[in-house]
N, C-alpha and C positions, 0 to 999 in steps of 0.2 A: 344450510350454509352458515358458517361461523365467521363473523366479521372481527377483524383485529385492527389495531391502531398502529400505523407506521410512525417513524421518528418525526416526520413533519406534521403529524396530527391527522392525516387523512386516514379514512377507513378503507380496508381492502379485504377481500375474501381470503381466508386461510387456505393456503395451497401446499399440500404435503409434497407435491412434485418439485416445487421450487426448493424446498428443504433438501430433498433427495439430491438435487443437482449440486447444491453447495457442499453437502457431505461427500459426494463422490469426487468433486474437484479437490477437496482437502485430503483425499487419499484414504478415506475410511473403507474398511473391508466390507464386502456385500452383506455379510451377516450382521456387522455392526450397524450399517445403514438401516436395515430392517428393524433391528431391535430399538434403535433410537427413535425412528419414526413411529413405531408402535407405541412406545412408552410416552412420547411427547403428545401424540394425537389424543391419547386418553386424558391428558391434563390441560389441553387447550380449551379455554372458555371464551365466551363472547366478550368483546372489548378488551381482551388481553393486549398488551403492547408487544411490539416486536422485540423490545429489550427484554421483557419477561420471558418470551419464548426462547430467545438466545440463551438466557441463563439456564432454562430447562435443558436445552441441547447440550450446553457445556457440562452440566451436572451429569448427564447420561454418559457423555464421552469420557469424562474423567474416570468413570468406573470401568469403561470398556477398552478405551484406547487413549491413553494420556497424550501420546504424541499427536494424535489427530485433534484432540481438544486444544492443544497449543496452536496447531495450524489453523483451526477454526477461529482462533482468536485474532486473526489477521486484521480485521477492521478496527477492533479496539486497540490492537498493537500499533496501527498507524496513527490513531489519535494520540497515543503516548509519545509520538515523535514531536509533538507540539510543546508549548503553545505558539512559539514565535514563527515556526515554519521552516527555519534553516535546516533542522535535522531531516525534514521531509525532502528538501532539495538534495541533501546528501544521500538520502535513501534512493531517490529517483536516479541520481547519477550512478549509484552502486548497482541498481537493477540493470540499467542500460549497459554498464561496463560488462556485466555478466552476459549480456546479449551481444558482446563483441563490438560495442561502440567505444570510441575514445571520448571521454567526457571531461568537461571542465566547468567549474563554478567560478565565473569571472569575478575578480576582486574589484574591478572598476567598471563604470558604466561604458557602454559602447556608443559611438557617435552615429546617429542616423543622419539623414540629409538635413532635417530640420532641428532636431533636439537630441540630447543624450538619453539613453535608456538603460535601466537596470535589467540585466538578464539573469534568470535563475540558473539555468543549465544550458551549456552548449554541448552538442554531441555530433560526432562524425563517424561515418562508416562507408567506405567505398566512395561513391559519388554523392552520398547524402551529407548535407551539412544542416543541422537542425537547431533552431531556436526553440527552447522549451520553457513554457511558463508552468511553474509548480504551484498550484493553488491549494494550499493547505486549509482544511476546514476543521474547526475545533469541536463541532457537534455533528452527530449523524444526520440530522435533518437539514443542515445547511447545504446550499447549492451554489454552483457556478452559474451566473446569470448571463443573459444576452449582453448586458453592459460589459461584463468581464471579458467575454469572448470578442466583442467588437473592439475593445481596447487592445487586446492582444493582437488582433489582426492589423490595427492601425500601427502599432509598434513594429510589427514584422515588416509591413510595407515601407515604413520610413527607413528601416535598416537595409532593406533590399535596395532602395534608392541611394542610401548612404554608401553602400558597397560599390555601386556603379560610379560614385564620385570619389572612390578610393579612401573613404573615411572609416570603414570598419570591415570586418571579415564578411565573406559572402554566405548567405543562407539560402537554401532552396526548399526548405520545409519548415513548418511551424506546428508545434504540438502544444496542447494544454493537458497537463496531467493533474489529477486531483484525487484525494481520498474521499471526496464527497460525490455528489451527483450533479449532472448538468440539467438545467431547466430544459423544457421542450424547445423553447425558442433559441436557447443557446446552442443546442444540438442542431437545430434546423439551419442556423446561420453557419455553424462550423462545418457541417457537411457540404453546404452550398459553396463555401470558400475553399474547401479542400484542407481544412485544419484537421490534424489528427487529434481526436477527442478521446482521451484515455482516463476513465473515471470509474466510479462504483455503480454497477448496475448491469442491465441486460444489453447495453450497447456492444457493438461488435468488438471494439478494442477495450476490453475490460481490464482494469488494473489488477483485479483479483485473478483473472485468468493468466495474465502475464506472470504473476508471482507463483501461482500454483503450478503452472506448466514447468517451470524451471526450479521449483523449490527455493525461491528467493525471499524467504520470510525474514522480516526484520527481527533483530534480537529482542525487540519489545513485545513479541508474541509470548515471551516468558513473563507471565503477568505478575510474578513475584519480584521482578527486578525493581529496585528502588530508584527514585529520581536521580540520586547521586551516582548510582552505578551506570544508569543510562547516559548521564553526562560524560562519564569516563570513557565509555565506548564511543560516543560521538566525537570526543576530542581526539581519539586515536584512529578515527576513520573506519571503525569496525561496526557497520550498520546491518550486515547480513548474518544470519545464523550460519550460513555456509562458510563465511569467513572465520567466524568464531570457532566453528567445529574443527578447523584445520590447525588450531593453535594448541601448543602445549600449555595446560592449565596453570602449572607452576610458574612458567616464564611469563604467561599472560597476566597472572595475578601480580607479579612483581612490576611488570610494565604499567599496569593500570593503578597500582597502589591499593589493591583489594585483597581480601582474605583468601588464601589458597584453597581452603575447603569449599568455600562458596563458589569460587571460580571453577572448581572441578565439576560441581553440579551444573553450572551454566553451560560449560563446554559439552558435558555429557548430554544434557537436554537438547542442545542445538544439534548434536549429532543424531539424536533420535528423531528430531523434527524433520531433518532432511533425508534420513534413510528409511523412516517409517518403521523403526524398531522400538520395542518396549525397553524401558530401563528396568533395573532390578526392583524399583519401587512399584512398578506396575504388575509384577508377578506375584 
């Protein structure tokens, strides 16, 4: 048994099957999965961190399937949406839009029965009207706690009562989305109250599974993007690789004020990420 160290400092047993699952969800070919696992297992040592193992996997993937390496960069790509969290809210809205929700990021607070509340994202689809808390975390080890979840529930209930008094729109669901993990007690409370808990980890509604299932990778999975470039994409509302992939690179470069040759590479890589094809650089 080889013990490794998680982002929160806890030790856990190295499990190749967990890595297999993440590689398969990222769309790696079966032969690639086996090669990566074989090479990584040979290099894993006692007390290695999950961050070090992630780097080993990324190194192997870059040699075998560059587009999968970029998909596998999802968690780090989500971190690059920070630090303030607004771009994470934009990204959550973009993901839900791709799932056929009509989304809004309210510019003003909504009035509950007792007090006003800042709402991160509102989403509607059919009979669903959802209040969404987008909890951005700047570090892998950070969690959404019981206190966070209880505060969200209290905010939601005040808005439900406010809607009955005609003070705000009606909500019939509340979600908490995060690029981090939920504490055990936060999950226990959320499940008990019927809150949709969408985060990072093995829970049923995994953010990574939502993204991988529909290839809704943020443009920040391209780890060579500079902060200035990410800001340009954010200001233009282009948060998904699938959105960037549909653009004409020359027109997009002009629109964003960026260099055309650079934009051609970004658009090409985004297309490869969502289609699972190799670029000329990979051949």
